[in-house]
C-alpha positions in Angstrom: -44.9 -44.1 20.7 -48.2 -45.0 22.4 -48.4 -46.8 25.8 -47.7 -50.5 25.4 -50.3 -52.5 27.2 -48.2 -55.7 26.9 -45.1 -54.3 28.5 -44.4 -53.6 32.2 -41.7 -51.3 33.4 -39.6 -52.5 36.3 -37.3 -50.2 38.2 -34.6 -52.0 40.3 -34.1 -49.8 43.4 -33.1 -52.4 46.0 -29.3 -51.8 46.1 -27.6 -51.2 49.4 -26.0 -47.9 48.1 -23.2 -48.5 50.5 -20.6 -46.6 48.4 -22.7 -43.4 48.3 -24.1 -43.5 51.8 -27.7 -42.9 51.0 -30.5 -44.7 49.0 -29.7 -43.8 45.3 -33.4 -43.9 44.5 -33.9 -40.8 46.6 -31.0 -38.7 45.3 -32.1 -35.7 43.4 -31.3 -34.3 40.0 -33.0 -31.1 38.7 -35.4 -31.2 41.7 -36.6 -34.8 41.0 -35.5 -38.0 42.7 -33.8 -40.6 40.5 -36.8 -42.9 41.0 -39.2 -40.2 39.9 -37.1 -39.4 36.8 -37.1 -43.0 35.6 -40.7 -43.5 36.4 -41.7 -40.4 34.4 -39.9 -41.7 31.4 -41.3 -45.3 31.7 -44.9 -44.2 32.3 -45.0 -42.7 28.7 -44.6 -46.3 27.4 -45.7 -48.8 30.0 -49.2 -49.4 31.3 -47.9 -50.7 34.6 -44.7 -50.0 36.5 -43.2 -52.0 39.4 -40.6 -50.8 41.8 -38.3 -53.3 43.3 -37.2 -52.0 46.7 -37.1 -52.9 50.4 -37.0 -49.3 51.5 -40.5 -48.0 52.7 -39.4 -44.4 51.8 -39.1 -45.4 48.1 -42.6 -45.0 46.8 -44.7 -43.3 44.1 -48.4 -43.0 44.4 -50.3 -45.8 42.6 -47.1 -47.8 41.8 -46.7 -51.4 43.0 -43.6 -51.8 45.3 -42.2 -55.3 45.6 -39.7 -56.3 48.2 -37.1 -59.0 47.5 -38.3 -62.5 48.1 -34.7 -63.6 48.4 -32.5 -61.2 50.3 -28.9 -60.2 49.7 -28.3 -61.6 46.2 -28.1 -58.3 44.4 -30.1 -57.5 41.2 -31.0 -61.2 40.8 -33.3 -60.9 43.8 -35.0 -57.8 42.5 -35.5 -59.1 39.0 -36.9 -62.4 40.3 -39.4 -60.8 42.7 -40.6 -58.2 40.2 -41.0 -60.8 37.4 -43.0 -62.9 39.8 -45.7 -60.3 40.1 -45.6 -58.8 36.6 -48.7 -59.6 34.6 -47.1 -59.1 31.2 -44.8 -61.4 29.2 -42.3 -58.6 28.4 -40.8 -56.3 30.9 -38.5 -53.3 30.6 -35.9 -53.5 33.3 -33.8 -50.5 34.4 -31.6 -49.9 37.4 -32.4 -46.8 39.5 -28.7 -45.7 39.4 -28.9 -44.8 35.7 -31.2 -41.8 35.8 -30.1 -40.2 32.5 -31.7 -42.7 30.2 -34.0 -41.0 27.7 -37.4 -42.3 26.8 -36.0 -42.8 23.3 -33.8 -45.6 24.5 -36.8 -47.4 26.0 -38.6 -46.9 22.6 -35.6 -48.4 20.9 -35.8 -51.5 23.1 -39.5 -52.0 22.3 -38.9 -51.7 18.6 -36.0 -54.3 18.7 -37.9 -56.7 21.0 -39.0 -60.0 19.4 -41.3 -62.7 20.8 -38.7 -65.4 20.6 -36.1 -63.6 22.8 -35.9 -64.2 26.5 -33.6 -61.2 27.1 -32.8 -58.2 25.1 -30.0 -56.0 26.5 -28.0 -53.1 25.1 -24.3 -52.3 24.7 -22.1 -49.3 24.0 -19.8 -50.9 21.5 -18.3 -53.8 23.5 -19.5 -52.6 26.9 -22.6 -54.5 28.0 -25.4 -53.1 30.2 -27.3 -56.2 31.5 -29.5 -54.1 33.8 -31.1 -52.1 31.0 -33.2 -54.3 28.7 -36.4 -56.3 28.1 -36.8 -59.5 30.1 -39.5 -62.0 29.4 -41.4 -63.8 32.2 -39.7 -67.0 31.0 -36.4 -65.6 32.4 -37.8 -66.0 35.9 -37.7 -69.8 35.6 -34.1 -69.8 34.4 -33.2 -67.3 37.1 -34.8 -69.4 39.8 -32.8 -72.5 38.9 -29.6 -70.5 38.9 -30.3 -68.9 42.2 -30.8 -72.4 43.7 -27.3 -73.2 42.4 -25.9 -70.1 44.1 -25.3 -68.3 40.8 -26.5 -64.7 41.1 -24.6 -63.0 38.3 -27.1 -61.7 35.8 -24.5 -61.3 33.1 -23.8 -65.1 33.3 -27.4 -66.2 33.6 -28.4 -64.3 30.5 -26.0 -66.5 28.5 -28.1 -69.5 29.4 -31.2 -68.0 27.6 -32.2 -67.1 24.1 -30.8 -63.6 24.3 -29.9 -60.7 22.0 -27.6 -57.7 22.4 -28.1 -54.5 20.4 -25.6 -51.7 20.2 -26.9 -48.2 20.8 -23.7 -46.2 20.2 -24.6 -45.2 16.7 -28.2 -44.3 17.4 -29.4 -40.7 17.1 -30.5 -40.5 20.7 -27.2 -41.7 22.0 -25.1 -39.3 24.0 -22.0 -39.8 26.2 -23.0 -40.4 29.8 -26.7 -41.3 29.2 -25.8 -44.8 30.7 -23.7 -43.5 33.5 -24.1 -45.3 36.8 -24.2 -43.2 39.9 -22.5 -45.4 42.4 -20.4 -43.0 44.5 -20.5 -39.4 45.8 -17.9 -38.5 43.2 -20.2 -39.8 40.4 -23.1 -37.8 41.8 -21.2 -34.6 42.2 -19.7 -34.8 38.8 -23.1 -35.3 37.3 -24.4 -32.2 39.1 -21.4 -30.2 38.0 -21.8 -31.4 34.4 -25.4 -30.2 34.4 -24.4 -26.8 35.8 -21.8 -26.3 33.0 -24.3 -27.0 30.2 
C-alpha cells in the first residue's frame, strides 16, 4: 500500500509507565526502541506522524512531538492534543506499549475506514482495543465535551460517536500476542524470552 496523504499516524507515548519503572517508549526490542518500531511501521503508510509525549527524551528526527494540553487524564489527553494539531481528517492512533503490531494491521484499518465513521477500532473476538484504530478530527469535539464533564474513559466516549468495531482474529496477518500490551517488567521480560525461543 502506498503512503496515504490523507491519514496522519499518532503514537500515544505519554503514559506514566509507573508499573514498569521506565518510559515504555524507550524500551528496546531487537535493538530498536518501542517508539522507533511503531514509527517505522507507520511511516510506510502515513505522510505525517505525531508523537504524543511530555518526555523530552522521546523524539525522532523530523517528527512533531506534542505535549498534553490537559495533564493527568490518561490517553484522553494525548488523543485530544494530537488531534488538535493534526492536519488530516483521519488519524491512525496506536499506543506505544503495543510494539508488535505489524504494518498489515494498519493497512487493514485503512481499508476498512469509511468517511462516515468517527472512530474505527479493532477487536480480538470480544476483546476491544480502543487505543488501536482510526479516529476522525470530529472525535476531538466530542472528546472535549466529555473531558469538561470529567469523563476520560475512551472506551465510553467512543460509544457516543458514530463508531465501528472490526474483528481481526480471523485475518491472515493475525498472530497471538501481536496486540500484547507491555505494562510491567514481567510483560517485557516474557516478550524478550519469547523472541529468544523463536
